[in-house]
MIFI-532097 format. One line per 4 residues: their letters; for each residue x, y, z of N, C-alpha, C, CB. Coordinates in steps of 0.001 Angstrom, whole numbers, plus 500000, padded with zeros to 6 digits. Last residue first. Glycine has a CB too. Layout:
REM MIFI-532097
a> X:Y:Z:X:Y:Z:X:Y:Z:X:Y:Z  ... $
This chain:
REM MIFI-532097
qedv> 115957:919799:031147:116926:919865:030028:117050:918516:029292:118318:920297:030556  114397:919356:033297:113741:919832:032084:114660:919840:030882:113198:921206:032304  116169:918674:035294:115227:917646:034810:114585:918036:033485:114137:917398:035850  117409:921139:035695:118198:920013:035204:117282:918946:034622:119064:919421:036332 $
kkmr> 115273:922616:036740:115857:923010:035466:116661:921870:034845:116742:924235:035650  114902:921244:039160:113816:921271:038170:114362:921636:036792:112716:922275:038593  117227:921823:040531:116936:920438:040167:115866:920369:039080:116487:919648:041401  116856:924600:040871:118009:924088:040123:117741:922664:039652:119288:924133:040988 $
eyil> 114566:924653:042456:114537:925292:041140:115707:924809:040284:114578:926827:041283  115555:923342:044760:114457:922749:043974:114433:923333:042570:113094:922983:044669  117451:925214:045584:117888:923876:045177:116811:923200:044345:118229:923013:046407  115786:927370:046233:116796:927522:045186:117282:926164:044675:117980:928338:045710 $
rlgn> 114307:926253:048360:113630:926694:047133:114624:926805:045977:112926:928052:047361  116341:925854:050228:115606:924702:049696:114892:925063:048397:114590:924188:050730  116985:928544:050715:117970:927636:050135:117323:926400:049539:118983:927228:051179  114647:929408:051924:115006:929955:050615:116057:929099:049926:115514:931385:050759 $
ltlq> 114866:927944:054286:113734:927702:053389:114017:928245:051998:112456:928336:053949  117186:929094:055372:117159:927676:055020:116027:927366:054059:117025:926822:056270  116410:931864:055743:117553:931474:054923:117453:930015:054463:118851:931687:055700  114594:933242:057204:114068:932364:056153:115179:931751:055297:113105:933141:055261 $
pdyl> 115839:935003:058888:115186:933843:059494:114682:932830:058470:114038:934300:060346  118722:936579:058595:117672:936124:057680:117015:934866:058250:118253:935848:056257  120739:939285:059241:119984:938209:059892:118810:937853:058989:119487:938632:061330  123929:940374:058200:122515:940171:057868:121945:939056:058724:122338:939841:056366 $
dice> 126461:940713:059292:125983:941687:058305:124479:941584:058057:126724:941500:056995  128014:940564:062358:126983:939930:061525:126397:940980:060593:125861:939277:062404  129622:942201:063809:130296:941225:062951:129300:940457:062072:131102:940242:063808  128381:943857:065554:128582:944380:064204:129235:943363:063281:129424:945632:064253 $
tera> 125842:942654:067745:127224:942635:067273:127315:943134:065840:127805:941225:067377  123201:942570:068422:124139:943002:069462:125587:943025:068999:124019:942106:070656  121581:941470:066554:121376:942897:066830:122341:943447:067879:119953:943130:067289  122403:938799:066538:122691:939654:065384:122534:941139:065705:121783:939286:064228 $
iikg> 121385:937669:068895:122827:937876:068755:123125:938893:067657:123535:936545:068450  118632:937623:068414:119150:938236:069637:120628:938581:069478:118949:937296:070841  118488:936175:066042:118073:937582:066044:118621:938311:067260:116545:937692:066015  119141:933559:066638:120108:934376:065919:119776:935855:065957:120199:933922:064497 $
lggt> 117262:931929:067658:117921:932834:068598:118960:933724:067931:118574:932041:069698  116429:930581:065193:115515:931303:066085:116175:932307:067007:114774:930335:066907  118346:931155:062195:118003:930386:063393:117261:931242:064394:119257:929804:064037  121171:933015:060869:119801:932526:060814:119546:931706:062071:119546:931680:059522 $
aivy> 123432:935416:059489:122955:934613:060609:121514:934192:060362:123072:935394:061936  126227:936031:057487:124772:935910:057532:124395:934992:058685:124207:935369:056182  128790:938011:056370:128356:937151:057474:126835:937197:057604:129026:937582:058805  131057:937940:053745:129758:938467:054190:129183:937492:055211:128765:938670:052977 $
aday> 134521:938505:053877:133427:937532:053839:132161:938135:054440:133818:936242:054593  136798:940000:053699:135538:940676:053396:134364:939700:053319:135660:941437:052087  138869:938256:054189:138645:939343:055141:137297:940021:054931:139756:940369:055031  139691:935407:053753:138507:936089:053214:138094:937203:054170:137327:935084:052996 $
gsee> 141667:933958:054889:142094:935044:054013:140929:935802:053403:142965:934505:052921  141199:932021:056742:140793:931745:055360:141368:932767:054388:139272:931729:055249  142121:933144:059102:142752:931922:058629:142383:931578:057191:142381:930783:059527  140473:935498:059360:141935:935561:059378:142549:934335:058721:142445:935693:060811 $
kmkr> 137855:934506:059313:138295:935459:058291:139819:935501:058211:137740:936865:058589  137923:932894:061583:137615:932299:060284:138072:933220:059152:136103:932013:060164  138433:934801:063597:139434:933768:063306:139180:933115:061946:139433:932698:064412  136019:936303:063488:137317:936947:063262:138377:935919:062878:137760:937718:064516 $
viye> 134151:934309:064128:134083:934991:062831:135426:935640:062511:132955:936054:062826  134988:933694:066754:135039:932678:065703:135000:933323:064321:133875:931689:065858  134566:936158:068115:135889:935540:068054:135985:934558:066901:136208:934836:069364  131804:936629:067770:132785:937607:067294:134168:936985:067158:132843:938804:068242 $
tqgi> 130705:934308:068974:130457:934639:067574:131520:935581:067032:129077:935265:067414  131567:934526:071642:131959:933378:070831:131832:933699:069343:131104:932152:071186  130232:936900:072375:131688:936834:072375:132208:935682:071533:132202:936705:073788  127569:936018:072126:128051:937162:071346:129576:937116:071250:127585:938502:071983 $
agfv> 127486:933951:073994:127274:933638:072577:127762:934775:071683:125787:933359:072308  127917:935428:076352:128867:934385:075963:128743:934030:074494:128660:933141:076808  125648:936963:076373:126923:937645:076160:128016:936641:075789:127328:938434:077420  123804:934729:076738:123703:935675:075614:125037:936368:075344:122621:936728:075899 $
lggq> 124718:933208:079008:124331:932570:077751:124390:933551:076575:122924:931986:077871  125306:935136:080978:126302:934146:080586:125993:933523:079245:126403:933073:081629  122860:936505:081142:124065:937183:080681:125128:936208:080215:124621:938053:081775  121219:934507:082180:120910:935109:080873:122143:935796:080301:119744:936122:080997 $
mgsv> 122497:934098:084650:122432:933008:083668:122152:933552:082268:121347:931987:084065  122077:936619:085790:123427:936104:085628:123484:934985:084605:123961:935618:086953  119336:936758:085896:120049:937687:085012:121479:937219:084767:120055:939103:085612  118969:934683:087822:118377:934593:086489:119106:935503:085505:116888:934956:086540 $
tdra> 120381:935621:090131:120755:934380:089448:120237:934327:088023:120237:933188:090217  121316:939121:090168:120485:937992:090594:120820:936797:089711:118955:938342:090513  122790:941080:089106:122629:941136:090554:121689:940040:091065:122104:942505:090967  125236:941346:086493:123993:940802:087030:123980:940859:088553:123796:939363:086557 $
lvse> 126543:943126:084395:126783:943070:085837:125507:942622:086538:127255:944450:086381  125599:943412:081916:126453:942246:082129:126754:942071:083617:127765:942381:081327  122128:944419:081920:123560:944685:082129:124317:943374:082261:123786:945563:083387  119649:943468:081171:119933:944896:081039:121417:945202:081142:119181:945674:082092 $
pkqi> 119996:940372:079266:119678:941163:080457:120070:942620:080257:120388:940590:081692  118521:938883:076476:119628:939716:076931:119215:940480:078184:120074:940694:075820  117132:935620:077068:117053:936980:076558:118223:937774:077128:115686:937645:076923  115560:932712:077591:116822:933234:077063:116580:934602:076442:117437:932259:076019 $
qiap> 114073:931974:080658:113865:932456:079296:115170:933074:078807:112687:933490:079228  115226:929116:082577:114983:930539:082349:114625:930801:080896:116209:931364:082746  115268:926839:085286:115073:927033:083846:114670:928484:083613:113989:926047:083274  117595:927588:088017:116271:927374:087437:116301:927421:085910:115296:928417:087966 $
lmaa> 120025:925926:089962:119784:926875:088873:118450:926574:088199:120932:926825:087840  120544:923997:091811:120117:925299:092325:119777:926298:091224:121192:925874:093204  121487:921772:090415:120190:921701:091091:119666:923057:091545:120290:920790:092276  122742:921609:087294:122973:922298:088564:121639:922456:089286:123653:923688:088338 $
ggwl> 121974:920448:084939:123099:919855:085648:123387:920481:086994:124306:919944:084813  119927:921911:083887:119704:920483:084092:120790:919836:084925:119605:919785:082770  120930:924428:083570:119939:924233:084628:119582:922757:084855:118684:925010:084295  122931:923737:081573:123227:924518:082774:122218:924242:083878:123245:926007:082449 $
srga> 121643:922409:079540:122725:921725:080239:123017:922410:081571:123991:921686:079368  119961:924444:078707:119377:923231:079298:120431:922433:080053:118735:922354:078210  121909:926221:077690:121063:926595:078819:120467:925380:079511:119954:927516:078359  122924:924833:075532:123819:925162:076645:123014:925517:077891:124755:926329:076264 $
teig> 120587:924834:073999:121185:923564:074422:122117:923783:075610:121953:922908:073254  120319:927543:073483:119315:926883:074321:119824:925532:074823:118003:926696:073538  122648:927869:071893:122431:928676:073096:121437:927996:074029:121930:930082:072722  124341:924830:070851:123402:925923:070669:123158:926654:071982:122087:925405:070099 $
paii> 127818:924056:070817:126491:923870:071423:125600:925077:071147:126615:923639:072947  129270:924284:067479:129291:924530:068919:127912:924227:069503:129710:925998:069227  131293:923718:064784:130023:923319:065378:130144:923453:066892:129634:921857:064967  132605:925157:061883:132749:925006:063334:131362:924670:063869:133344:926319:064018 $
cael> 133980:924359:058649:132889:924607:059584:133380:924538:061019:131760:923605:059367  134792:924909:055150:135124:924596:056536:133934:924899:057434:136365:925389:056996  133833:925159:052473:135238:924860:052751:135524:924397:054173:136053:926059:052470  131825:924870:049889:131722:924794:051339:133054:924268:051855:130521:923879:051793 $
tsdp> 132132:927022:047157:132610:925803:047796:132431:925901:049304:134085:925544:047443  131856:929163:045294:130691:928405:045799:131093:927029:046341:129647:928232:044682  134237:930506:045072:133819:929667:043948:132692:928712:044360:135019:928867:043405  134805:931785:047453:134350:932611:046330:133882:931811:045123:135450:933527:045908 $
gild> 133486:929575:050101:134511:930270:049343:133956:931016:048147:135547:929303:048888  131938:929610:053186:131726:929370:051760:132731:930227:050995:130243:929700:051329  131891:928176:056317:132653:929072:055439:132436:928667:053993:134166:929047:055789  129620:928097:058983:130083:927505:057729:130743:928555:056855:128920:926847:056978 $
ytta> 128904:927310:062164:129553:928376:061402:130126:927734:060143:130678:929108:062249  126155:926450:064219:127113:926076:063183:127616:927314:062450:126479:925088:062190  125024:925462:067236:125366:926676:066492:126455:926305:065504:125831:927842:067447  122355:923123:067607:123794:923412:067596:123968:924748:066885:124628:922259:066885 $
tgfd> 119784:924064:067463:120131:923145:068545:121643:923119:068729:119592:921721:068255  120864:927189:066068:119840:926190:066294:120173:925344:067504:119671:925314:065070  121953:929544:064333:121760:929415:065775:120585:928476:066042:121516:930806:066432  124209:929451:061870:122858:928971:062155:122749:928704:063654:122524:927680:061328 $
ivia> 126008:931527:059816:125879:931069:061203:124431:930686:061451:126345:932166:062213  128141:931619:057131:126740:931440:057520:126695:930842:058917:125978:930532:056501  130223:933689:055431:130148:932864:056637:128685:932816:057045:131059:933431:057801  131485:933903:052082:130460:934130:053096:130690:933226:054290:129063:933899:052517 $
pgra> 132654:935175:048974:132931:934533:050248:131891:934891:051308:134315:934918:050729  129823:935718:046761:131252:935682:047030:131475:935014:048376:131867:937107:047006  127181:936330:046882:127835:936280:045570:129352:936324:045700:127356:937436:044693  125466:936533:049096:126784:937188:049130:127418:937318:047756:127716:936421:050033 $
iayg> 123135:935118:048319:123059:936485:048839:124397:937198:048686:122631:936478:050314  124087:932681:047460:123189:933429:046567:123055:934882:047009:121802:932767:046522  125440:931831:049711:126219:932217:048533:125366:933025:047556:126787:930971:047833  123226:931281:051377:124208:932291:051751:125022:932772:050566:125128:931749:052809 $
avan> 121941:929196:050032:121247:930480:050211:122230:931592:050552:120181:930367:051313  123987:927240:050138:123379:927640:048864:122738:929018:048992:122328:926602:048411  124368:927028:052894:125470:927494:052047:124947:927968:050694:126513:926377:051851  121939:925953:053700:122299:927304:054141:123427:927887:053293:122711:927289:055616 $
vird> 122247:923427:052493:121154:924316:052074:121465:925757:052478:119806:923860:052697  124391:922435:053974:124518:922589:052523:123471:923569:052004:124374:921223:051814  123235:922355:056498:124386:923225:056269:124616:923455:054779:125640:922625:056908  121252:920463:056136:120866:921823:056496:122005:922800:056247:120433:921885:057956 $
pgtr> 122709:918102:055668:121975:918736:054565:121558:920168:054871:120750:917923:054233  125956:917864:057106:124513:917975:057305:123826:918654:056136:124220:918734:058578  128381:915676:055909:127976:917081:056023:126461:917172:056102:128508:917913:054826  129199:913176:055369:128832:913449:056751:128410:914899:056973:129985:913112:057658 $
spnd> 130024:913189:052762:128780:912475:053060:128309:912712:054491:128964:910985:052824  132553:914464:052773:131355:915208:052371:130047:914523:052745:131380:915434:050896  135091:914445:054578:134051:913428:054419:132742:914111:054059:133891:912577:055713  136711:916690:054340:137338:915369:054356:136329:914250:054129:138054:915151:055674 $
tnvr> 135195:918969:051952:135574:918549:053296:136150:917144:053229:134360:918604:054266  133776:920700:050003:135206:920408:049995:135671:920105:051417:136010:921593:049395  131010:920492:048179:131414:920281:049568:132863:919809:049597:130482:919250:050274  129761:922917:046059:130683:921780:046160:131177:921683:047601:131888:921931:045163 $
igtd> 126529:923798:045186:127593:923988:046171:128465:922739:046198:127006:924287:047587  124618:922949:043499:125392:924111:043071:126506:924461:044035:124489:925294:042903  123348:920631:044112:122848:921847:044748:123518:923117:044226:123042:921755:046235  122670:917626:043486:123226:918705:042660:122653:920027:043162:122899:918489:041129 $
sdas> 123396:915493:046303:122467:916241:045449:123203:917312:044660:121353:916880:046291  125043:914329:048127:125167:913872:046740:124267:914645:045774:124842:912397:046658  124294:915259:050547:125597:915709:050046:125806:915309:048594:126721:915139:050906  120751:915847:049962:121882:915180:050615:123175:915745:050043:121818:913627:050420 $
vilp> 117277:916357:050054:118601:916944:049842:119648:916147:050621:118619:918439:050272  114706:914783:048424:115473:914786:049671:116878:915302:049379:115526:913357:050308  111506:915527:047193:112932:915476:046915:113678:915591:048241:113358:916609:045924  108481:913610:047756:109409:914719:048047:110827:914461:047554:109445:914980:049534 $
ttel> 105857:912934:045647:107041:912321:046248:108086:913404:046497:107617:911194:045335  102466:913688:046366:103702:914027:045666:104870:913387:046398:103889:915570:045563  100081:913748:047830:100145:913056:046533:101330:913524:045699:098851:913273:045752  099613:914544:050313:099849:915611:049345:100028:915070:047937:101067:916417:049742 $
ykii> 099139:912087:051589:098203:913194:051794:098396:914352:050815:098336:913708:053196  101111:910198:050794:099697:909817:050933:098759:911010:050922:099495:909041:052211  103518:911653:050767:103077:910935:049563:101582:910629:049630:103878:909626:049389  103590:912528:053411:103524:913501:052317:103016:912836:051043:104907:914138:052070 $
gstl> 103809:910091:054791:102660:910962:055012:102486:911983:053907:102793:911667:056331  106289:909222:053850:105088:908433:053555:103833:909271:053735:105023:907190:054454  107982:911154:054947:107839:911073:053491:106594:910265:053100:109098:910441:052867  107542:910581:057730:107291:911906:057156:107075:911825:055648:108456:912850:057467 $
shmi> 108307:907894:058041:106933:908307:058338:106600:909643:057686:106720:908399:059849  111025:908106:057218:110107:907159:056576:108659:907583:056799:110332:905731:057117  112208:910069:058899:112026:910319:057480:111051:909353:056797:113348:910250:056798  112900:909866:061520:111505:910218:061233:111196:910246:059738:111182:911565:061839 $
dpvv> 115622:909205:061609:114646:908283:062175:113199:908615:061812:114788:908263:063659  117300:911279:060648:116935:910165:059765:115773:909316:060277:118125:909284:059561  117491:914389:060909:116897:913398:061812:116415:912213:060966:115707:914023:062651  118111:916421:059316:119230:915905:060101:118733:914856:061108:119957:917064:060836 $
saii> 116930:917142:056032:116705:916568:057360:118016:916135:058004:115749:915377:057270  115144:918896:053691:116489:918714:054233:116316:918254:055668:117354:920040:054144  112875:918417:051002:113187:918251:052424:114702:918216:052646:112538:916963:052972  110248:919579:048957:111675:919314:049093:112037:919359:050566:112522:920335:048281 $
vari> 107481:919039:046852:107977:919120:048220:109468:918813:048199:107208:918137:049168  104916:920310:044672:106233:919711:044901:106634:919949:046350:107302:920301:043925  102380:921345:044639:102802:920547:043487:104130:919838:043701:102899:921421:042274  099663:922102:046447:101087:921832:046633:101526:920866:045533:101381:921241:048067 $
kkpd> 096986:922201:046184:097749:923061:045282:099261:922935:045499:097323:924508:045466  095892:920711:048147:095849:920142:046804:096650:920969:045804:094413:920023:046337  095953:922335:050410:096980:921288:050250:097016:920694:048846:096744:920179:051252  095491:925727:050201:094878:924470:049800:095957:923404:049603:094051:924654:048508 $
isrh> 095805:927840:052856:096552:927277:051732:095966:925911:051413:098084:927172:052055  094981:929042:055217:094237:929316:053972:095027:928912:052728:093880:930803:053888  096143:928081:057444:096784:929262:056848:096150:929632:055502:098289:929010:056663  094654:925811:057808:094496:926896:058786:095114:928194:058274:095136:926506:060128 $
elig> 095707:924271:055743:094322:924752:055643:094071:925899:056617:093333:923606:055916  098279:923755:056808:098118:924469:055540:096716:925063:055419:098396:923529:054358  097600:922308:059115:098294:923589:059242:098133:924411:057962:099791:923367:059553  096395:920042:057934:095639:920898:058840:096272:922265:059000:095508:920241:060187 $
citm> 098529:918931:056498:097353:919424:055779:096530:920369:056654:096483:918249:055309  100197:918270:058687:100652:919209:057655:099463:919786:056901:101618:918515:056672  098538:916428:060043:099010:917652:060706:099439:918692:059692:100172:917341:061650  098167:914395:058152:097004:915156:058629:097426:916459:059293:096183:914316:059612 $
gyed> 100852:913490:057815:100048:913974:056694:098904:914851:057136:099513:912819:055906  101586:912731:060451:102328:913758:059715:101470:914352:058607:103620:913174:059126  099637:910764:060932:099713:911953:061788:100480:913074:061105:100373:911609:063125  100258:908903:058937:098952:909576:058926:098968:910835:059783:097858:908625:059420 $
strp> 102778:908076:059769:102651:908773:058491:101322:909505:058401:102787:907790:057329  103059:908855:063305:102862:907940:062182:102772:908752:060905:101586:907070:062376  105564:910236:065461:104327:910366:064704:104270:909285:063628:104213:911776:064073  107109:911226:068496:106918:910187:067471:105561:910350:066777:107026:908774:068105 $
rktt> 108550:914376:068938:107366:913578:069228:107179:912518:068140:106109:914481:069337  110653:915868:067951:110947:914694:068768:109724:913853:069136:111627:915127:070013  109876:918159:066484:110496:917017:065818:110441:915760:066669:111931:917334:065471  106987:920284:066324:108095:919672:067044:108592:918429:066314:107673:919316:068473 $
mrfm> 106524:922637:063643:106013:921590:064506:107204:920913:065170:105143:920564:063708  105862:925841:062113:106726:924863:062765:105903:923798:063498:107675:925565:063744  105730:927901:059089:105189:927342:060325:106086:926218:060833:103754:926827:060105  104954:930392:056797:106045:929687:057465:105507:929176:058787:107300:930614:057676 $
gllv> 103779:931397:053557:103562:931059:054961:104712:930250:055504:102263:930294:055137  104678:932321:051126:103291:932583:051509:103032:932320:052982:102360:931740:050677  107371:933726:049659:107025:932873:050787:105633:933249:051280:108074:933001:051929  108028:933765:046258:107324:934468:047339:106931:933471:048431:106062:935205:046793 $
derf> 108975:932688:043963:109965:933059:044974:109350:933808:046151:111046:933906:044348  106341:930512:043464:107553:931003:042807:108559:931415:043889:107230:932209:041847  105095:930390:046454:104565:930531:045105:105640:931264:044319:103170:931303:045079  105984:928254:049128:106370:929279:048155:105470:929218:046929:107842:929108:047742 $
vgmt> 105835:927593:052512:105146:927403:051230:105484:928579:050321:103594:927277:051428  107850:925930:054919:107474:927145:054216:106829:926813:052890:108685:928041:054004  108593:924619:058159:108045:924466:056815:107696:925827:056221:106802:923559:056838  110621:922967:060454:110187:924261:059936:109765:924098:058483:111314:925325:060068 $
intn> 110572:921061:063196:110413:920933:061750:109850:922258:061260:109474:919715:061359  112892:921320:065969:111670:921682:065241:111738:921281:063777:111418:923175:065347  115195:919897:066885:114160:920373:067805:112833:920621:067099:114618:921647:068492  116745:919117:064736:116689:918250:065907:115584:918637:066878:118010:918270:066619 $
gvdi> 114869:919797:061689:115958:919982:062645:115790:919074:063838:116033:921429:063102  113971:919759:058519:113810:918919:059707:115041:919079:060593:113599:917420:059314  112391:921862:056521:113698:921773:057185:113497:921005:058489:114319:923209:057453  110695:921899:053534:110685:921367:054897:112109:921211:055406:109943:920014:054953 $
tllm> 108555:923586:051302:109936:923333:051727:109912:922921:053186:110847:924591:051513  106322:923229:048754:106442:923098:050195:107884:922741:050528:105457:922029:050747  105193:925252:046129:106277:924403:046627:106264:924418:048153:107659:924879:046082  102408:925282:043862:103149:925799:045006:104141:924760:045508:102189:926210:046131 $
């Protein structure tokens, strides 16, 4: 079995695959400092709780945007799962060519999403990841990562709102019944959700116009992406497992290269 790990700024998302079947998906927080033993024991404990034998994990692949935790995380995997993880970077043979001014600065998560997005679209695609940051990545018809937009994530914007204004409370992010709010909480929810919908529609339209890829297939992922995807016709598909599937595809490609 393959363990895929997406290390984001807020959460570490993990998935276990048997071939192309996702057996389980789980999360742990990123920002809490952990030793290698804590990482190893936590991962093994979660796997066992999901009735997955850690000893049956034969390979691990990681995409991370948090360099500071990587030494402890990889050490814990080596000690407890007895396998050395593959680490995705801009230099990895992923099948996606990064055509930007500084490819080495391109986030591994965005490369992984591009791999999975292109595999679905089989042509021009826009992949939107609603995470700590909201990223919009343009993939060309020849599997090239061509351009991106990076905006504050919905929850990040929310924390800035209630953290910077003493009279505004922390709220649950959800779509209110109407854009015409009659109370503070609904007004904040409307601003965050309807604002994100409007941003998404405008950015997608402009990306299609300026790239010339009018028929680009638009795929959304990320925890809050589901809220936005069901409220706008500009998103063709919401796939919460997109990044994990991208990691699986990259691992399978790397494995084939090693076998040749």
